[in-house]
C-alpha positions as CSV (number, residue, x, y, z in Angstrom):
1,M,-0.1,0.1,0.0
2,T,1.6,3.1,-1.0
3,N,2.0,6.0,1.7
4,W,0.7,8.6,0.5
5,N,1.1,11.4,3.5
6,G,5.1,10.9,3.5
7,T,5.5,10.0,7.2
8,G,7.3,7.1,6.1
9,M,5.4,5.2,9.0
10,G,3.2,2.9,6.4
11,M,1.3,1.6,9.2
12,G,-2.3,1.9,9.6
13,F,-1.7,4.2,12.4
14,G,0.8,6.3,9.7
15,M,-2.4,6.2,7.4
16,G,-4.7,7.5,10.2
17,F,-2.7,10.4,11.5
18,G,-1.8,11.7,7.8
19,W,-5.5,11.5,7.3
20,L,-6.3,13.6,10.5
21,F,-3.1,15.9,9.6
22,G,-4.5,16.4,6.0
23,L,-8.1,17.5,7.4
24,L,-6.3,19.6,10.0
25,T,-4.5,21.4,7.3
26,L,-7.2,21.7,5.0
27,V,-9.4,23.6,7.7
28,L,-6.2,25.8,8.7
29,V,-6.2,26.8,5.2
30,V,-9.9,27.7,4.7
31,L,-10.2,29.6,8.1
32,A,-6.9,31.6,6.6
33,I,-8.8,32.4,3.2
34,A,-11.7,33.4,4.8
35,A,-9.9,35.6,7.1
36,L,-8.2,37.0,4.2
37,I,-11.5,37.6,2.3
38,K,-12.7,39.4,5.3
39,Y,-9.6,41.4,5.4
40,L,-9.5,42.5,2.0
41,R,-13.4,43.5,1.9
42,K,-13.0,45.9,4.7
């Protein structure tokens, strides 16, 4: 199974942690974009 998250662990824990970290990163990016739009539309 390919380890797409790049942690190099390759285990089920590594995959699960990578998915969780990816989701957290996505949320942070969305919040950053929303804050930037709010700031620019002031």
